[in-house]
N, C-alpha and C positions, 0 to 999 in steps of 0.2 A: 383783337388781332387784326393787323393791317396787312393785306395781301401784298405779295411781291409785285413790283412794277411789271405790267404786262409788256410783252414784246410787241413792238409796233407792227400791226398787221401789214402784210404786203399791199401795196397800192394796186387796186384792180386795174387801173389804167396802164400801169407799167407792165403788169402781167399780160394785158391784152396786146400791148405793143410788142412784147417779146415773143408772142405766140407765133407770128409768121416765120421768124428766124428759126424757131425750134422745128417748125414743119419742114423747112428745107434741110435742116442738119440731121434729123433722125426720123425714126418711124412714127407713125401716127400715135399721139398720146391719149391717155384716158382722163385728162383734166376735166374738172366739172364745168358745166356751162356757166357763162357769165352770171346769169340770174341766180343760180344756186350759190355761187361764190359770194355774191353780194349779201345773201341772207346769212351765210355763215359769218361773214365779217361783222354784220350788225349784231348777231347774237354774242359774238366774242367781245365786242366793245361793251355791250350791256352787262355781261358777266363781270368784266373787270371793274366796272363802276359800282358793283354791289359790295357793301361792307357787311359780313355776317355778324349776327348778334352773339352774346355769350351762350355757352352750352347750358341747358337746364338740368344740371347735375342733381340738385336737391329734389326736384320733382321726380327724377328717375329713381333716386333712392327711396323716396316715399312710396312710389308705386310698387317697388320691389318688396318693401316691408309689408304692404297690404296683401300682396299676393302670397307671401310666406305665412302670414297669420291665417289667411283663409285655408291654405293647404294644411296647416297644423290642426286647425279646428275640425276640418273634415276628417283627418286621420284619427283624431281623438274620438269623435262621434262614432266612427266606424269601429274602433276598438271596444268602446263601451257597448255598442250593439252586439258585437260578437260575443263578449263575455256574458251579457245578459241572456243571449240565446243558448249558450252552453249551460248556464245555471238552470234555465227553464227546462232544458232537456233532461238534466240530471234529476231535478225535482219530479218531473213527470214519470221518470223510470223508477224512482225509489218508492217501494211500497210503504204505505202509511200504516203503522201498527197502532191499534187503539190503546190508549193509556189504561192501565189497570184501575179497577174501581178503588176508591179510597177505603182504607181499613176502618172498621167501626171503632169508635173510641173504647178504650179499655174500661171495663166496669171497675169502679173503685168501691170496695166493700165499706159499708159504714163503720165508723169507729165506735166500738162498744165502750161505754163509760160505766164502770162498776161503782155503784152507789154504796154498797155494803157487802160484807163477806157473805157468800152463798151458804145457805143452810145445808148440812149433810143430807145426802139423798139416801132414801131407803128403797127397798125393793118395790114398794107399792107405787112410788112416783117415778121409777126409772122408765124411759121410753122403751117401746118394744124393740128387741134386737133380733137380727137374723138368727134363725134356729140353727145351732151347731149340731144338727142331726145327721147321722150317717147310716145308710141302709147297708147291712152286711149279710152275707150268706150264712146259713146255719153251719156252725163249726168253724167259721173263719176266725183265725187268731188275729187279734188287734193289739198292736204295741201301745200300751197305755202310758209308757214313759217310766224311767227310773227302775227298770227291771220288772215291771208289772205287765201281765198279759191278760186279756179278757176276751171271751167269746160267748155266743148265744146258741142255744139249741131250742127245739120246740118246747122243752119242758122248763127252761129257765136260764139263769146266769151262771157262768163258770169263770173262775179267775185263778191265777197263780201269782205269787210274789217273787222277790229276788231269791228266796231260799228254795224255790221250785215246788213247794207243796200246793195242792189244788183244793179249791173251795167251790161250793155250789149253793145256790139259792133258788128254790123252786118257784115257778110262777103259776103252777097249775095244781098245787097240792091242797087248795081250798083255804090256805091261810091268808090269802089276800082277796079283797073284794074288787073284782074287775068292773063292777057297775058304778063305782064312785071314784073320782080323781083322788090319788094319793101317791106317796113316795115311801120307800123303805131306805134304810141307811146302814151300811157296814163300813167300819174304818179300822185301819191298822197302821201303826207308825212308831216313831221313836222321837228322840229329842231334835232330830233334823227335819222332821216334817211327818206328814201322814198321807196315806192313800185312802180316798173315800170312794164308795160306789154304792149302788142300790138299784131298785126297780122304780119306774114310774108307770102308772097304769090307770084304768078307769076313764080314759079320754082319748079321742082321736085327734084332738087339736093341741096336743102338747107342743109348746114352743121352746121352752128352755127350763133348765134347773139351775138354781144358784145356791151357793153356800154363803151364808152370812157369818163373817168372823168378827173378831174383836176390832173395835174402832171403826165400825161400819164398813169393814172391808168386804167386798163382794167378789166371789170367785165363780166364774161361769163354767159349768160342767159340760162335758161332751156327751151327746146322746147317741145311742146305738139302737137300731131296730131291725127286725127281720122283714123280708119282703112280704107284702100283702097286708101290712098294718094289723097285726094280731090283737091290738088293744093293750099292749104293754111293751116296755123297752127297758134299756139299761142306761144308767148315767155313771160317769166317773170324773174325779178331779183330784188335784193334789193341793194340800195346804202347807204353809210354812210353819216354822217353830214359834213364830210370834202371833199366829192367827188365833190361837186358843181353841176353845170349843166352837164348833160350827153348826149351823142349822140349815138343812136343805129346804128350799122353797120351790114349788112347781108353778109355772106360769103357762098360759095358753099363747097362741101365736099373736094375739092382740095385746099381750102384756098384762092380762088379767091374772091375779093370783088365784090358783085353784086349791092349793094345799101346802102345808108345811109341817115340819117336825121340830120339837124343842132342841136346843143345842146339846151336843153330846161329844 
């Protein structure tokens, strides 16, 4: 850029020569002293002789970009710090629950492999079973099923059938030996089945009475006893039309056979 041509500065000498006329024509003036005017004129001439260089626009743009990047980086760092502080506060305030203990692995039963058909089981090799024994009060009527009722008194067993007639079997008439384990057997029925009952006696460890039927069928009887364990009790069970003749067998609580009667 070329500066405009400067106006020729006034000649100090002419200004000095004109000063006396001005003094006579007007009031005293505030014009600078001659020495100050010379200095100003010299500076003005020096300024007009300087040619300015090109403006450094690219350097200014570069400095602005650097400042913007620094500002953006500072703001990003501040945002990250703020978020991290908030997360830390939430984690600190949140209670930590212990994880539940792992569940034990489920037990898998071993697979049974049958090598041959099992042999029919008899009463002697059956495992001991819980005693189906029930303690009843003297004279308490027990529903034995299919229209039959049975009850005990101090002298023996009483029962009635669907037709309502009453039967009795004495336990104290001397016809049974209370000192040795044994069973008695009474049965009544028709082509649809039979009702079986009897006494068991001579042991305080009676566990169960079973009826052995046709085809190794086993029927577990129900046991009734009076309070105080008098040394005898009553058993009863039902058999089906295909069971044929049955044989009562007395076992103790350990599963040992104590006595039996032949099929009838």
